[in-house]
C-alpha positions in Angstrom: 0.0 0.2 0.2 2.9 2.4 0.8 4.6 1.8 -2.9 1.1 2.4 -4.0 0.5 5.7 -2.2 4.6 6.9 -3.3 3.8 6.2 -6.7 0.0 8.1 -6.2 1.9 11.4 -5.1 4.7 11.1 -7.6 2.4 11.2 -10.5 -0.2 14.0 -8.9 3.7 15.8 -9.2 4.5 15.2 -11.8 0.9 16.3 -13.5 1.6 19.7 -11.6 4.6 20.4 -12.9 4.9 22.0 -16.9 3.8 19.5 -19.9 7.4 19.7 -20.9 8.7 16.8 -23.2 10.9 15.6 -20.7 8.2 15.9 -17.7 5.8 14.0 -20.0 8.2 11.2 -20.6 8.8 10.6 -17.0 5.2 9.9 -16.2 4.6 7.7 -19.0 7.5 5.5 -17.4 5.9 5.6 -13.9 2.5 4.8 -15.4 4.3 1.8 -17.2 6.2 1.1 -14.1 2.5 1.3 -11.6 1.0 -0.8 -14.2 3.8 -3.6 -14.0 3.9 -3.0 -10.1 0.2 -4.2 -10.0 0.7 -7.0 -12.2 3.2 -8.8 -10.8 1.3 -8.0 -7.1 -2.0 -9.7 -8.7 0.1 -12.5 -10.6 1.6 -13.4 -7.0 -2.3 -14.5 -6.1 -2.1 -17.7 -8.2 1.7 -18.3 -8.4 2.0 -21.1 -5.5 -0.7 -23.0 -7.2 0.8 -22.6 -10.8 2.3 -26.3 -10.3 -1.0 -27.9 -10.6 -1.9 -26.7 -13.5 -2.3 -29.9 -15.1 -3.3 -32.1 -12.2 -6.8 -30.9 -10.7 -6.7 -34.2 -9.1 -3.4 -33.5 -7.6 -4.8 -29.6 -6.6 -8.1 -31.2 -5.0 -5.6 -33.7 -2.5 -2.9 -31.4 -2.3 -3.8 -27.9 -2.4 -7.3 -28.2 -1.0 -6.6 -31.1 1.3 -9.1 -32.6 0.1 -10.6 -36.5 -0.3 -11.4 -37.5 -4.1 -12.7 -41.5 -5.0 -12.5 -43.1 -8.4 -15.1 -41.8 -10.4 -14.5 -38.6 -9.3 -10.7 -38.5 -10.6 -12.1 -39.5 -13.6 -14.2 -36.6 -14.3 -11.1 -34.6 -13.1 -8.8 -36.4 -15.6 -11.3 -36.0 -18.1 -11.6 -32.2 -18.1 -7.9 -31.7 -18.4 -7.4 -34.0 -21.6 -11.2 -33.4 -23.3 -12.5 -29.9 -24.5 -16.4 -31.3 -23.2 -17.1 -33.7 -20.1 -21.0 -35.0 -19.3 -21.6 -36.5 -15.8 -24.7 -38.4 -16.1 -25.0 -39.4 -12.6 -26.8 -41.1 -9.7 -28.3 -39.2 -7.2 -26.0 -38.3 -4.4 -22.2 -39.5 -5.1 -20.8 -35.5 -5.1 -20.7 -34.5 -8.4 -21.7 -31.2 -7.5 -18.8 -30.8 -5.0 -16.8 -32.5 -7.5 -17.2 -29.5 -10.5 -17.3 -26.6 -7.2 -13.3 -28.0 -6.7 -12.8 -28.3 -10.1 -13.9 -24.7 -10.6 -11.5 -23.7 -7.8 -8.7 -25.5 -9.3 -9.2 -24.2 -12.6 -9.2 -20.3 -11.2 -6.5 -20.9 -8.8 -3.0 -22.3 -11.2 -3.2 -20.0 -13.9 -2.4 -16.0 -14.2 -5.2 -13.5 -12.9 -6.7 -12.3 -15.9 -6.3 -15.7 -18.3 -9.0 -17.9 -16.7 -12.9 -17.5 -16.2 -15.0 -19.8 -14.9 -19.0 -19.3 -16.0 -21.6 -22.2 -14.1 -25.1 -21.9 -15.1 -27.8 -24.1 -13.5 -31.9 -23.8 -14.2 -32.5 -21.3 -11.4 -31.0 -18.8 -9.2 -31.5 -20.7 -6.2 -29.7 -23.5 -7.7 -26.9 -21.4 -8.7 -26.4 -20.1 -4.8 -27.9 -23.2 -2.9 -25.4 -25.6 -4.4 -22.4 -25.3 -6.9 -21.5 -22.0 -5.6 -22.3 -22.6 -1.7 -20.3 -25.8 -1.9 -17.4 -23.5 -3.6 -17.6 -20.7 -0.6 -16.4 -23.4 0.9 -13.6 -24.5 -0.6 -12.3 -20.9 -1.1 -12.4 -20.4 3.0 -11.3 -23.3 4.2 -7.9 -23.9 1.8 -7.3 -19.8 2.2 -7.5 -19.1 -1.6 -6.9 -15.8 -3.3 -9.3 -13.1 -4.0 -13.0 -12.6 -2.6 -16.1 -14.3 -3.0 -20.0 -13.1 -2.9 -22.7 -15.7 -3.8 -22.3 -15.9 -7.4 -19.0 -14.1 -8.1 -15.3 -14.9 -7.6 -12.6 -12.0 -7.6 -9.2 -11.5 -7.8 -8.1 -8.3 -6.6 -10.6 -6.0 -9.1 -11.1 -8.9 -11.8 -14.2 -10.4 -12.1 -12.8 -14.1 -12.2 -15.6 -16.6 -12.1 -19.4 -16.3 -12.1 -22.8 -18.3 -11.7 -26.1 -16.8 -13.5 -29.4 -18.5 -14.0 -30.3 -16.8 -17.6 -33.8 -16.8 -18.9 -34.2 -19.9 -21.2 -34.8 -16.8 -24.1 -31.8 -14.9 -23.3 -28.4 -16.7 -24.2 -27.1 -13.7 -24.8 -26.6 -13.2 -20.9 -23.7 -15.3 -21.0 -21.8 -14.6 -24.0 -19.2 -12.0 -24.4 -16.4 -13.4 -22.3 -12.8 -13.8 -23.4 -10.0 -15.5 -21.9 -7.6 -17.8 -22.6 -8.4 -20.7 -20.4 -12.5 -20.5 -20.0 -14.4 -23.3 -18.3 -18.3 -23.6 -18.7 -19.7 -25.7 -16.2 -23.4 -27.1 -16.4 -24.8 -28.2 -12.8 -28.3 -29.7 -13.1 -28.1 -29.8 -16.9 -31.2 -31.2 -17.6 -32.8 -28.4 -16.9 -30.8 -26.1 -19.2 -32.0 -24.7 -22.4 -30.6 -25.9 -25.7 -30.1 -22.2 -26.9 -28.1 -21.5 -23.6 -26.1 -24.2 -24.3 -25.1 -23.5 -27.8 -24.8 -19.7 -26.4 -22.2 -21.8 -23.8 -20.4 -23.5 -26.3 -19.1 -20.1 -27.9 -16.9 -19.0 -25.1 -14.8 -21.9 -25.2 -13.9 -21.5 -29.3 -10.2 -21.4 -28.1 -7.9 -24.4 -27.4 -7.8 -24.4 -24.2 -11.3 -23.9 -22.8 -13.5 -26.5 -21.4 -17.2 -27.7 -20.8 -18.1 -30.2 -17.9 -22.2 -30.8 -17.4 -23.0 -32.9 -15.1 -26.4 -34.2 -13.7 -29.4 -36.7 -13.1 -30.4 -37.9 -16.9 -34.1 -37.4 -15.7 -35.5 -36.6 -18.9 -34.1 -37.9 -23.0 -35.1 -35.0 -24.8 -33.4 -32.4 -23.5 -30.0 -31.8 -25.1 -28.1 -33.4 -21.9 -29.1 -36.5 -22.8 -28.2 -35.5 -26.5 -24.3 -34.4 -25.9 -24.3 -38.2 -24.0 -25.5 -40.3 -26.7 -22.8 -42.5 -28.3 -21.0 -40.3 -31.4 -21.5 -36.8 -29.5 -17.8 -36.3 -29.2 -18.4 -35.4 -26.0 -16.7 -37.7 -23.1 -19.6 -39.4 -20.9 -18.9 -40.7 -17.5 -21.7 -42.5 -15.8 -22.1 -43.4 -12.4 -24.0 -45.7 -11.1 -25.3 -45.4 -6.9 -23.4 -49.5 -7.3 -20.3 -47.9 -8.5 -20.3 -45.9 -5.1 -17.9 -45.9 -2.3 -20.7 -47.2 -0.7 -21.3 -50.4 -2.5 -17.9 -51.2 -4.1 -16.0 -50.6 -0.9 -13.4 -48.0 -2.3 -11.3 -47.4 0.7 -12.9 -43.6 1.7 -12.2 -41.7 4.9 -15.1 -42.7 7.3 -16.3 -39.5 7.5 -17.4 -39.1 4.0 -19.5 -42.5 3.8 -22.7 -40.4 5.4 -22.2 -37.6 2.5 -23.0 -40.7 0.0 -25.8 -42.6 -1.6 -26.3 -45.6 0.8 -27.7 -48.8 0.4 -30.6 -48.1 2.8 -31.7 -45.6 0.2 -31.1 -47.5 -2.7 -32.8 -50.4 -1.4 -35.8 -48.2 -0.4 -36.5 -46.8 -3.8 -36.1 -50.1 -5.4 -39.5 -51.1 -3.1 -41.3 -48.1 -4.1 -40.1 -47.2 -7.4 -39.3 -50.4 -8.9 -36.2 -51.1 -11.2 -37.7 -50.2 -14.5 -39.3 -47.0 -13.2 -37.8 -44.0 -15.1 -37.1 -42.7 -11.7 -35.0 -45.4 -10.8 -33.2 -45.9 -13.9 -33.0 -42.3 -13.6 -31.8 -41.4 -9.6 -30.3 -44.5 -9.0 -28.5 -45.7 -12.3 -27.5 -42.9 -13.1 -28.9 -43.9 -17.1 -31.8 -41.9 -19.3 -35.0 -43.6 -19.1 -36.5 -44.7 -22.4 -39.7 -42.6 -23.0 -41.8 -44.0 -26.5 -42.8 -41.6 -29.0 -47.1 -42.7 -27.3 -46.3 -42.2 -23.8 -49.6 -40.4 -22.3 -47.8 -38.2 -19.9 -44.4 -37.1 -20.8 -41.2 -37.3 -18.5 -41.1 -33.5 -18.0 -44.7 -32.9 -16.9 -43.7 -36.5 -14.0 -40.7 -34.7 -13.1 -42.1 -30.9 -12.4 -45.1 -32.5 -10.9 -42.7 -34.5 -8.4 -40.6 -30.9 -7.8 -43.8 -29.4 -6.7 
């Protein structure tokens, strides 16, 4: 702060002097020095995390002191390698928690101004209460640089990430973001309109940018279902409840097990829904249910009624 104050005082003094060629040149050099000093200070915010630029899982485990299990590690590796990753998942396996940590990795390892994260969810409540609530927890617990509110992250005065729930008919709400490293995250991807997928895809036009879309595979008549089909060009990762550590016996800390889908819940849903139920297929098996073209009630109406 003292250097900044002195620089400002010197600039003010130079401005008060006669506008000779020599004084104008001194003022130009002082401005350049001020800009360079500000850039060095900003770059220092993330410099200590640069060694994890190509290792999201390592950042989560070592820098954040977190725990990830095998499917979460697979998602991390996919985002590093593939430009587009879709995760169709059963209920309660930590997909949003993992997405928040991937966002934290993306912002923390690149110099400020070179990286940007855009997250979308179907409703404003989901933006704040799900991914950004988890992201704020991570940022506070790990002491990551910058400051954050319910939907935005700043490094110094630079906005580096935001969460939005734009109207289905307003794709321009997320356009105009330019950075070398852009990461777009869709949370609850089944609920995001097709037009917004096209708008979001335009944000990753350069080689180093990525999209990560996660959600329950509720509705086969959505763009999320389309990108999860073979030949879509997306790397698709499916997660069934039966692949989670509470079923496979994969080693994880004891405190994590109660946070993941349980055998009790799966048994309850098998009895109440039945294994051929669209809800069981989506929420337990992590696959898109089939729906014939002559169905009396579309799945979208069933899910909307269930939410109400």
